[in-house]
N, C-alpha and C positions, 0 to 999 in steps of 0.2 A: 540240550544234549551236548556233552563235551566231546572233544576229539578223543580223549581216553576211552570214553564209553563206546564210541563208534569203533575204535580200534579193537576193543575186547570183543564186540559182537562180530566183527569181520574175522577175527582170529578164531572164534568159536565156529563160524560157518566155513572156515578154511579147512576143516577136517572133512574128508570125503564121506565118512560114515555119518557124521552129524548133519552134513548137508543133505544127504539122502533121507535121513530121518525127518529133518525139518521140511523137506519137500513134500513128503507124504502127509505131514500134519497140515501144511498149508493147503494142499489139495483137498483135504477133508472139509475145509471151510469152518463155519461157526460152530457146527456140531461137534467138532473135534474128532479125535481118534483114540480108542482105547489102546493101552500099552500092548495088550495081546495082539491087536490088529497090526500095530506098528511092527511088532516082532515077526508076525507072519508075512507081512509085505516086504520087509527088508532082510529077514534071515539073520539079523544081528542077535547074537546070544543075549539072553535076558540079563545076565550080570553086567555085560558091557553096555547094553541098551540103557540100563538104569543110570550109568555114569553119563552117557551122552545126553539123556533127557534132563538130568540135573544141570549140566553145563548150559543147555539151551534155556532152561528156566532161570538159572542164576543170573544170566546176563540180560534177562528181560524179553527175550525173543519168543518165549513160549510160556503159557500158563497151564497149570495142572489143577484138576479138580477131582476129588475123591467122590465116587458114587457107590456107596456100599463097599464092596471089595474091588471095584473097578476104578482104575486111575485113567481119567480122560485128559488128553493133551490137546491144547488149542494154540494156534499161532497168535501172537500178540500183534495184530495188524498195525497198530500205531508205531510200535517199536520197529517192525519190519519196514514200514514206509520211511521212518526217520533214517534208518540205517542205509537202505538202498537208495534213498533220495539224496543222501548227503553229498555225494560227488556230483550228481546231476545239477544240484543247486549251485555248485561252485564252478561249473563249466563256463569258461570264458569270462569270469567275473573281473578279470584284470584288463579286459579290452576297454579302452577309454571311450569308444563310441557305443559301447553296450551291445555290439553285434556278436552273434554267435552263429556259425555256419554248420555246427554239428547237428546231426539228426538225433533227437532225444526220444527215448521211450517214455511215454507218460505213465506215471505210477498212480 
């Protein structure tokens, strides 16, 4: 994972609408969420929703699967963990004694 890839993912998640959409997809778990359900839960217009879903998929945070006429969206857990864990792994790395007194959220 490069610094550039992490930056792109964080930029994509930095949009309030995309973050809300991604949160719903994450909450759905492995089964994913149909685009229609995402629309109903977020109220994001379908034309705009399509753009946001594409951005999330293009940066690798989300996967899409077509089932007949339904598009299912799933969070890419590996990419999500890489992205969110990036800064946590760097915390206190420059302390010569290896100590870190920050409380960390385990991912």
